[in-house]
C-alpha positions as CSV (number, residue, x, y, z in Angstrom):
1,X,-53.8,19.1,94.9
2,X,-53.7,16.1,92.6
3,X,-55.6,12.9,93.5
4,X,-52.3,11.1,94.0
5,X,-50.8,13.6,96.4
6,X,-54.2,14.0,98.2
7,X,-54.4,10.2,98.6
8,X,-50.9,10.1,100.1
9,X,-51.7,12.9,102.5
10,X,-55.0,11.4,103.7
11,X,-53.4,7.9,104.2
12,X,-50.6,9.4,106.3
13,X,-53.0,11.4,108.4
14,X,-55.2,8.5,108.9
15,X,-52.5,6.1,110.0
16,X,-49.2,7.2,111.5
17,X,-49.3,11.0,111.6
18,X,-51.9,11.1,114.5
19,X,-49.6,8.9,116.6
20,X,-46.6,11.1,115.8
21,X,-48.6,14.3,116.6
22,X,-49.7,12.8,119.9
23,X,-46.1,11.8,120.8
24,X,-44.6,15.2,120.0
25,X,-46.6,18.3,119.3
26,X,-43.7,19.9,117.4
27,X,-44.5,17.3,114.7
28,X,-47.6,19.3,113.6
29,X,-45.4,22.3,112.7
30,X,-43.2,20.2,110.5
31,X,-46.3,18.5,109.0
32,X,-47.4,21.9,107.6
33,X,-44.1,22.1,105.7
34,X,-44.6,18.5,104.4
35,X,-48.1,19.3,103.3
36,X,-46.9,22.4,101.4
37,X,-44.4,20.1,99.6
38,X,-47.3,18.1,98.4
39,X,-48.9,21.2,96.9
40,X,-45.6,22.2,95.3
41,X,-45.0,18.8,93.9
42,X,-48.5,18.8,92.4
43,X,-47.6,22.1,90.6
44,X,-44.2,20.8,89.4
45,X,-45.7,17.5,88.1
46,X,-48.5,19.5,86.3
47,X,-45.8,21.7,84.7
48,X,-43.8,18.6,83.7
49,X,-46.9,17.0,82.2
50,X,-47.9,20.1,80.3
51,X,-44.4,20.5,78.8
52,X,-44.1,16.8,77.9
53,X,-47.4,16.8,76.2
54,X,-46.5,20.0,74.3
55,X,-43.2,18.4,73.1
56,X,-45.1,15.3,71.9
57,X,-47.4,17.5,69.9
58,X,-44.6,19.6,68.5
59,X,-42.7,16.6,67.3
60,X,-45.5,16.0,64.9
61,X,-45.4,19.6,63.5
62,X,-42.1,21.2,64.3
63,X,-39.3,18.9,65.4
64,X,-36.8,21.7,65.9
65,X,-39.2,23.6,68.2
66,X,-39.7,20.4,70.1
67,X,-36.0,20.0,70.6
68,X,-35.8,23.7,71.8
69,X,-38.4,23.0,74.4
70,X,-36.8,19.8,75.7
71,X,-34.7,21.9,78.0
72,X,-37.8,22.9,79.9
73,X,-38.7,19.3,80.3
74,X,-35.2,18.6,81.6
75,X,-35.5,21.6,84.0
76,X,-38.9,20.3,85.2
77,X,-37.5,16.8,85.8
78,X,-34.6,18.3,87.9
79,X,-37.1,20.3,89.9
80,X,-39.1,17.1,90.6
81,X,-36.0,15.3,91.7
82,X,-34.9,18.1,94.0
83,X,-38.3,18.5,95.6
84,X,-38.8,14.8,96.2
85,X,-35.3,14.4,97.6
86,X,-35.8,17.4,100.0
87,X,-39.3,16.2,101.0
88,X,-38.1,12.7,101.9
89,X,-35.1,14.1,103.8
90,X,-37.4,16.5,105.7
91,X,-39.8,13.7,106.4
92,X,-37.1,11.5,107.8
93,X,-35.6,14.3,109.9
94,X,-39.0,15.1,111.3
95,X,-40.5,11.6,111.9
96,X,-37.7,9.2,112.6
97,X,-36.4,10.9,115.8
98,X,-40.0,10.9,117.2
99,X,-40.5,7.3,116.3
100,X,-37.2,6.3,117.9
101,X,-37.6,8.5,121.0
102,X,-41.1,7.3,121.7
103,X,-40.6,3.7,120.4
104,X,-43.5,4.0,118.0
105,X,-44.3,1.2,115.6
106,X,-46.0,1.9,112.2
């Protein structure tokens, strides 16, 4: 897991997630899905970075090949967008009802 994703995960566990887990034990099951999203996002971001760096290098030596690989970069950016949107939606669907039901404050 990247340092960024790991930092987000650790901060969440250290602050609000224990309170949510204590309020509703079902939260822990959902948390596993959210943690898996962080791992998936790390892979997608790594792939995006690899392709972007390759395209930058190809522009110097073979501009046509760089253009051909641009579709991979576009596909990676769409995968990032879809994953982040799904993750945020899942996070809201999981956490917000618990916060409201138990009147928790962050």
